[in-house]
Every structure is written in structure tokens, then in C-alpha cells.
C-alpha positions in Angstrom: 0.0 0.0 0.0 1.2 3.5 -0.8 0.3 6.9 0.6 -0.6 9.6 -2.0 -0.7 13.3 -1.1 -2.9 15.5 -3.4 -0.9 18.7 -3.3 -3.7 20.6 -5.0 -6.0 19.8 -2.0 -3.6 20.0 0.9 -3.4 23.3 2.8 -0.9 22.3 5.4 -3.0 21.9 8.5 -0.7 19.2 9.9 -3.2 16.7 11.0 -1.5 13.9 9.0 2.0 14.7 10.2 0.7 14.4 13.8 -1.0 11.1 13.2 1.7 9.6 11.0 5.0 10.9 12.4 6.9 7.8 11.3 6.2 8.5 7.7 5.6 12.3 7.4 7.4 15.4 8.5 6.5 19.1 7.7 8.3 21.5 5.4 8.9 25.1 6.4 5.3 26.0 5.4 3.6 23.2 7.3 3.0 20.9 4.3 3.6 17.2 4.7 6.8 15.6 3.3 7.3 11.9 3.0 10.3 10.8 5.1 11.3 7.6 3.2 9.1 7.0 0.3 5.4 6.5 -0.1 5.2 2.7 0.8 3.3 2.2 4.0 5.0 -0.4 6.2 2.4 -3.0 7.5 2.8 -1.9 11.1 1.7 1.6 10.1 -1.5 0.5 8.2 -3.8 1.6 11.0 -2.1 5.0 11.5 -2.1 5.6 7.7 -5.8 4.9 7.5 -6.5 7.2 10.4 -4.5 10.0 8.7 -6.5 9.5 5.5 -9.8 9.4 7.3 -9.1 12.5 9.4 -7.6 14.8 6.7 -9.9 17.8 6.7 -9.1 18.6 3.1 -9.3 15.0 1.9 -5.8 15.4 0.5 -4.6 11.9 1.4 -5.3 8.6 -0.3 -4.1 5.0 0.1 -3.3 3.3 -3.2 -2.9 -0.5 -3.4 
């Protein structure tokens, strides 16, 4: 499973970076940046799904 960020929808609120700190960090403007690629490790499946579900701008998607 891969995590996709829709940059046209994201407005940098930081919800995803708080919920998925193992995969995401923030740039200087608060937008999410993938730390080590977009592949979601199996132990982080639940956290990734929560981040997708709670994104207020619907800017995250999981791709299989």
C-alpha cells in the first residue's frame, strides 16, 4: 500500500503529520513531506488509514 498526497487539495494543517509521524514530517510552510518514500509499512497501516480518514481537506489517499 502507498500513501498519496494530493498537493492541490492540501493546505498544510498538519493533521496527517501528527497522526503519522513515522512517515511524514512538515516542510517550512507546514505541508507534509514523506520521510522515506510512499510505501506504508504493514505496522503503520492503521495509522495511515486514520490519517487519510481525518484529513480535513481529503488530500490523502491510500493506493494499493
